[in-house]
Structure formats: structure tokens, C-alpha cells
C-alpha positions, 0 to 999 in steps of 0.5 A, spaced: 515 446 509 507 446 508 506 445 516 511 451 517 507 456 512 501 454 515 503 456 522 506 462 520 499 464 516 495 462 522 499 466 527 500 472 523 492 472 521 491 472 529 496 478 530 492 482 525 486 480 529 488 482 536 493 487 535 490 491 529 496 491 525 497 490 517 499 484 513 507 486 512 508 487 520 504 481 522 508 477 517 515 480 519 513 479 527 511 472 526 517 470 522 522 473 527 518 470 533 518 463 530 525 463 527 522 462 520 528 464 514 526 459 509 524 463 503 519 458 500 516 458 507 515 465 507 513 466 500 507 461 501 505 464 508 505 471 505 501 468 499 496 465 504 495 471 508 495 477 503 490 473 499 485 471 505 485 478 507 483 480 500 477 476 500 475 477 508 468 479 507 466 474 502 470 468 506 467 471 513 460 471 510 460 464 507 463 461 513 458 465 518 452 463 513 454 455 515 456 456 522 449 459 523 446 460 529 453 461 531 459 466 528 466 466 527 467 471 533 465 465 538 471 461 536 478 463 538 482 467 534 487 461 532 480 457 529 478 464 526 484 464 522 484 457 520 477 457 518 479 463 513 485 460 510 481 453 509 476 457 505 481 461 501 485 455 500 480 449 498 475 454 495 477 460 492 484 458 489 480 452 485 475 457 483 469 455 488 467 449 483 473 444 483 474 441 490 480 437 492 478 432 498 485 430 499 488 437 500 482 439 504 484 433 509 491 434 509 490 442 511 485 439 516 490 435 519 495 440 519 491 445 523 490 439 528 497 439 529 498 446 529 492 448 534 491 441 537 485 437 536 481 440 542 481 447 539 478 444 532 473 439 536 467 445 535 468 446 528 470 439 525 463 438 523 463 444 519 469 443 515 465 438 510 460 443 509 465 449 507 467 444 501 460 443 499 456 449 500 454 454 494 457 461 495 452 463 490 447 462 496 450 468 500 449 473 494 442 472 492 436 477 494 442 482 495 442 489 493 447 491 487 452 495 491 452 489 497 452 484 491 458 487 488 462 488 494 462 481 496 464 479 488 469 484 488 471 483 496 470 491 498 466 494 503 459 496 501 460 503 503 466 504 498 463 500 493 457 506 493 462 511 494 466 509 487 459 508 483 458 515 485 465 518 483 466 514 477 460 511 475 458 503 475 462 500 470 469 504 471 468 503 478 467 495 477 473 495 473 477 499 479 474 494 484 476 488 480 483 490 479 484 490 487 483 483 487 489 482 483 496 483 486 500 489 483 507 488 480 513 490 484 517 496 482 524 498 484 528 505 482 535 504 481 540 509 485 544 512 480 548 515 487 551 509 488 553 507 481 551 507 473 545 504 471 547 499 466 552 496 471 546 496 476 542 492 471 548 487 470 549 486 477 541 485 478 541 480 473 547 476 476 543 476 482 537 473 479 533 479 479 529 480 472 526 487 470 523 491 465 524 498 464 518 503 466 519 507 459 515 513 462 519 514 468 527 515 469 529 510 473 523 505 475 523 498 473 518 493 474 520 486 477 519 480 473 521 475 477 527 474 483 530 468 485 530 470 492 526 476 496 529 483 494 531 485 501 535 479 501 540 481 495 547 484 496 544 490 491 539 492 496 544 491 502 548 496 498 543 501 496 543 500 489 535 500 488 529 502 492 523 498 492 518 503 490 511 504 487 512 507 480 506 512 482 511 514 488 517 515 483 512 519 478 510 524 484 518 525 486 519 526 478 513 531 477 516 535 483 522 536 478 527 538 484 534 541 481 541 540 484 542 546 489 535 547 491 533 548 498 527 542 499 523 541 505 520 534 505 514 534 509 512 527 512 518 524 509 519 517 513 520 512 511 525 515 506 522 513 499 521 521 497 527 523 500 532 519 497 529 520 490 529 527 491 536 527 493 538 522 487 535 527 482 538 533 485 545 529 484 546 530 492 547 537 491 543 542 495 539 541 501 533 537 504 530 538 510 526 532 512 520 532 517 516 527 520 512 526 527 514 519 528 521 517 532 520 510 530 519 511 522 525 516 522 529 511 525 527 507 519 529 514 515 535 514 517 537 507 515 535 508 508 538 515 508 545 511 509 543 505 505 542 509 499 548 514 500 544 521 501 549 526 503 544 532 503 539 531 508 537 534 515 532 530 519 527 533 524 522 530 528 515 535 528 508 534 527 506 538 520 499 539 523 502 544 527 507 550 525 513 547 523 519 549 527 523 551 521 525 558 519 526 558 512 523 559 505 524 553 500 525 552 493 520 546 493 516 543 498 513 536 498 507 534 502 505 527 502 501 526 508 497 521 511 491 519 507 486 513 507 490 509 502 484 507 498 489 507 492 493 501 495 488 496 497 491 491 491 497 492 495 495 492 502 488 489 502 487 490 510 487 497 509 480 497 506 477 493 512 480 498 517 476 504 514 470 507 515 466 512 511 467 518 516 475 516 515 475 520 509 473 527 512 477 526 518 483 525 514 482 531 509 481 535 515 488 533 518 491 534 510 488 541 510 492 543 516 498 540 514 497 543 507 496 550 510 503 549 514 507 547 508 505 553 504 508 558 509 515 555 507 514 556 500 518 562 497 516 566 492 516 563 485 517 556 489 513 550 488 509 546 493 507 539 491 501 535 494 500 528 493 496 522 496 495 515 495 488 516 495 483 516 490 477 520 494 476 527 491 475 530 499 482 528 500 485 531 493 481 535 488 476 538 493 482 540 498 486 543 493 480 547 491 479 550 498 486 551 499 487 555 492 480 560 494 484 561 501 491 562 497 490 566 491 498 567 491 498 560 489 496 557 482 496 550 479 502 548 475 503 543 469 506 536 470 510 534 465 510 527 464 507 522 459 503 518 465 497 518 469 490 522 467 487 529 469 484 530 475 477 530 477 472 536 478 475 540 472 482 540 475 486 538 469 493 540 471 493 535 477 494 528 475 491 521 477 493 514 477 489 508 478 491 500 479 486 498 473 489 503 468 496 504 470 498 497 474 500 501 480 497 504 486 492 509 486 495 516 486 493 524 486 498 529 485 497 537 485 503 542 483 502 549 486 506 555 484 507 561 489 506 567 485 
């Protein structure tokens, strides 16, 4: 089992490096490519990959200090992936201080059998040094922001950004929270059955959950006998795996049966299926997304969850939308920097650059302008992102309201989240270190 898991992990990290894809896609592709179905193997490989990527900058800095004058980039992608996994498993898992020599030898032997002894010949002499060197040596004489970046495993520029936005103490609490995996949440689907009966079925399938009291149908998964997507309840559409922040955004929109709803950037279907559930499958939802691939996933999810009131449309919300309608409710959850999801998808923090924030805000602004044209008088526009930046959230909403006096901020009735920044108290924000979910922003706008 161990060899299989390490094979999957090395291959998945290599896919991520060469194809610039995220952990989820890399692991799925690798498992399919290698024909691996064993649950325990996949769970171990999943942990190895996610946690190694989470600590990527610290691991790379540590390895490169020892490799001098060479660096990781001078080796094959397979060797790079192995060295990163090796440091994670032998040092970080044990808190750096305690080293299990026998474990390290076994891992080295695994790598020789997976990659071949010739591939590892150039780094054999480094494996012992990686077990004995003190990681504190790489953070001495560094500036505060760079040091915190290594200690919390975030890019220095993002640490600087958070210090400026939240203050040093609050920022460090947020950054540290991103070092821990977030709980998994599911939303029970009452379109397919009674809530109590679904809970009983989940229990029989070995899925133990705990109610999220502030939300209607959200539950935290405590443990599961097998992966959730392999359960019969999942296949039948009795639940959707959905972060509680995303559930909150749909509930904040407050859709009612009989409404006309426009769901912009709708794929892969979390929002659409929950809106339909809250509308009790009465009314109509027009779901728009630019990606044919993502909309094919949306189509599968709509069918699995038993939604009957949707109409799909493939179009780019940055341009005028090919729809002649005035909706009671327009929901826009645009592409964003995903700075609120670093705990759940750590590779996102290594792909971002400081300029990414302004570029994304420009795209979001165009989408918001176009979405607003579809809101009828006395209708509602809900804007949300899984980002914690002000440029993509409060600042964007401020600019929109100045240009569109016919819109005003509306109250969001829910006992969850904190007020928005920059005095926008009617908006809501959620944070990983406070709410144990993705970082999220929600603004609700009413058209006069």
C-alpha cells in the first residue's frame, strides 16, 4: 500500500509542476492513469500531496539551502517531487526535531523502486543532510514578513497584504489557520427526501455528521467510512459536498418559490442546486457560465440533485448576456483570486501574484455591470466571492454603488459572519480562523 501511495503522490506532484493544475485534478488524473482504487492508498496519497503543497515555500527553501550551489530546479520533476515529499514526511510530520531513521530509509528505498536508482544517484548524499540540518537556520536574519511567510507557509507579498488589511496579530491568526485542513461540509437535499431520513441513511453508510446550527441544511462531516463521493447517498443526490460559506451565500440571497432567478457563473452547480432547493423546485432559474466543460459537470449535478426548473446557457458574463429578461434575483459568484480557499486548496497561493488581485477585480467589475442590467425594479442582486481582498469585494461594491444610485445595500439576515470592511457593515465576511470555513464575502444589493 505504501509504495502505491507514494507512486501516486510523486506522479500527482509532477503533474502539478508540469501542467500547472491543482491538487484535486492532479490526484484524480493520476489515480485514473495508474488504475488505483484502494481507498486507503488514495487517502494517504491525498494527505501527502496536499500537506506537501501547503508547505511548499518552506520545504523548497530548506532543500535549496542544503543543495547549494545547485537547486531543486536542476533535477528531474520526479526527483523534485520525491525530495519535497521526503522532507514533509520525515521532518514536518515529526515536528522537525524527532527523526525516524528507519522510516527515512524505507522511504528512500521506495523512491529507488519507483523512480529507479539512477534517477536518485545525484541526490543520495543529500538525504542524510535533510534529516539533520536545523530549519531555524533558514529563517535567521530575515525580515519579519518573509520570516512569517516561511513559518506560516505563505508568499511574502500575501503576508504583507494581510498585515496591512487586518493588522499583524489578526493576520497571523488567519495565516496559521490556513495551515490546517478545513472541515468538510455537506448540504442535505430535501428535493430528494426528508432530512431525518437522509440523516439516518448516512449513518447507516458510516457517515457521521454534526448540524451547522446557523444554516438550514448544512452539516459538518465528523468522519466517513469511505470517500463521500463513493456512497450510495451521494450517487442518489441526497447531499451535496459544499462549504458552509457557499451555503450561507445562497441562503443570504433568500430565493422564494415562483421567482425568476439568474445564476451567473453557475457551474459546477452548488449555487443552482441549492437555490432550486430553497425555491422548492417552483419558478425558473437561468444558469449561465462560459465554460462548456464546467457546464457539462453542471448538467450532471442538476440531474443528480433532482432539480427541475433550470435552463442552462453558455455565455461570457464579461460581455452583454444574450438574455432578454428582468429577474427577481440575480446571483453573481464570479471567478476570483480564491484567497479565502488557501486552507482547502493550498496550491492556489503559489499561483497568485500581487497583480492578480487588480486584474481579477477588473473582470469582476465588468461582470457585475452586466449582471445588474438583468435585475428588475425592486429586485435583488447578490455578489459573492471566496476571496478576502478588499479590491475584489468592498472597493468593487463601493465603485458600483457610486455609478448606480438605483442600487442600495440590503441587510443580510443571518447569525453568521462578520460585517464588511471599510464601513460596509451590511455586507458579510467569513474567515477560516473564525468560522472554520472558506474565507468569503457577500453583498446584497436592492434595486430601487
